[in-house]
N, C-alpha and C positions, 0 to 999 in steps of 0.2 A: 297264676298261683295254684299250686297243687296241695292237696290234703289227703291224708289217709286216716280213715276211721275203721279201726279194727275191732270187730265184735268177737269176743272169746266164747268158745263153746266146744263141744265134741261132735264130730260127724256121726251120722247113723240115725236111723229112724228111732231107735230105742231112747235116744237122748233129746229128740226134737222138742218135747214139751217140758223138759226138766228145768228146774230153777237155775242150774249150773249153765244153762244155755241162753241166758237172757241176752248176751252179746249177739248171738245169732238171731234170736228173735227180734231184737231191736232192728238189726239191719234188714231183716226180711220184711218187716212192716214199713220201715223207711222206704225201701226199694219199691214195694208195692204202691205206696202213696205217690212215689215219684215216677212210676212207669219204667223202672229200671230193671233190666234182667241180669242175672249173674252168669258168668261164664267160668267153667272149670279150667283153671290154669295151674301153673306150678305152685305147689304149697297151699292152695286154697281156691275159693271161688271169689270172683271179683266182679264188681259192677261199678259203673261211673255215673255220676249225677253232676249236673252243673247247678251251682247255687250262686246266683248273683255274679256270673261270670268266672267263678272259680271251679276248677276240676276237683271233685271230691271222689276219691276211690274208696269203696266200701269192701273190706276184706273179711271173709270168714275162713280162717286158717283151717286147713285139712290135716294139720299135724297133731291134732288132739290138744287138749288144754295144756298138757305138761310140756309141750314143745312149741308153744305159741311164738316164742321169740324168733325162732328160725324163719317162719313165714313173714313175720312183720319186718324183720331186718332185711330179708330178701327184697320185698316190695318197696320199702323205703329207698333202697339202693337202686332198684330197677327203674323206678319212676323218678328218681332224684328228688325225693321229698325230704325236706329237713325235718329233723326229729321234733322240732317245735311245732310242726304242723300235723303231728300224729295225736289222735285221740283213741284211747283204748277203752272199750266198754266191757264191764264184767259185773259179776254178782258179789254181793257182800253180805255175810251173815251178821255183822254187827250193826247194820242199819235196819230200821223197821221196813216192812214190805212197802215197796214203791217210792221210798225216799231216795233221792240221789245226793251224791257228794262228788264234786269235781275238784281235783287237785293237779298241781304241776309236777309233783314229785312225791316220794314217800316210800315207805317199806311195802314189802309184799303183803304183810298182814296175815301170813299164813295161806295165801292164795297161790296155788301152784303155777297158774298161768302167768301172774305177775313175777313170781320167783324166776321163772325161765326167762322172761323178758329182761329182768334185771341182770341175770347172768350173761345173757347173750349180748346186751348192750354194754355191760361193764359199769353200768350206773342206773339209778332209779329216776333220772330227771327227764320225764316225759309225761304228758297229759293223760289223765285217766278219769273216767266217769264211773263211779261205783253205784250200782243199783241194789237198793236194799231187798233182800229176800226174807228177812226176819230170821228168828232163831227159835222156832217152835218145835224143838226136839229134845229128847231126853239126853242125858250126859252120855257121850260116846256115840250118839246117833247122827252126828254131823254129816258123814259121808252119804248115809242113806237119805238124809234130808236134802242135801244139795242135788242128789241124782234122782229124786223123786219128782213126779209131775206136780204142777201147780194144783192147789186145792180148787174146788169149784168156786169158792168165794174170790180167791185170787185171780182166777180165770176171767170172772166177770169184771173185775177192777182193772185188769192188766192193760186193755186198750187205752183207757184214760191216762194211766201212768206212762205208757209209751209215748203218748203225745207230748208229755213233758220232756222226755228224753229227746224226742225229734226236735223240738224247739231248742233245746240245749245244743244239739249238734249244729243246727243252722246258725245259732248265736256264735258258736265257737268259730265257725268258718267266716262269718261276716263281721263280727265285731271284736274277736279275739278272746283269748282264754281268761284274762284278768277280769274283764267286764262280764264274761259269762259266769265266772265264779261268783262275782258280786250279786248277780241276779239270781242264779239258781241255787246257790248254797244258803241263801237267806229265806228262800221260799219254803213254806211248809207244803210239801206235795203229798 
């Protein structure tokens, strides 16, 4: 059985530690903990990890956030992975810092990465894990906030929050999306 976990973000050193790149950050730390290396391939960097006999492809699209759908659709097709075995990881302004919410479908909620995936797929029926980045910005400061680096306090707390996301990814692959939602959407993280 194959899975694709796509972490959304923007390529380039200037984006590496921004809130908007939590998808990339998640996959980097997951890969590091699993001794996985990424290879630069078409539309992104890819790494493969085995979790209880299942092949899990970790994708960081190189298409920039606003064209994430192109990379995800390409690798789903190339690896013959069904869309129900896809998990997209992204930032969410409406959730408090570090809180996660897992869904099997839904609107883009103003997130350009999800918007492009929805347009590319022609539907919004795929699994996503939203990581809360909070909303500590003045009105009209949303873009600067998401593209800003984590605060020093957030940076200290981030490793522990990412452990929860890693556990959710493993849960998704091993026990399925429904049970994973039951476990992680009720947890106060």
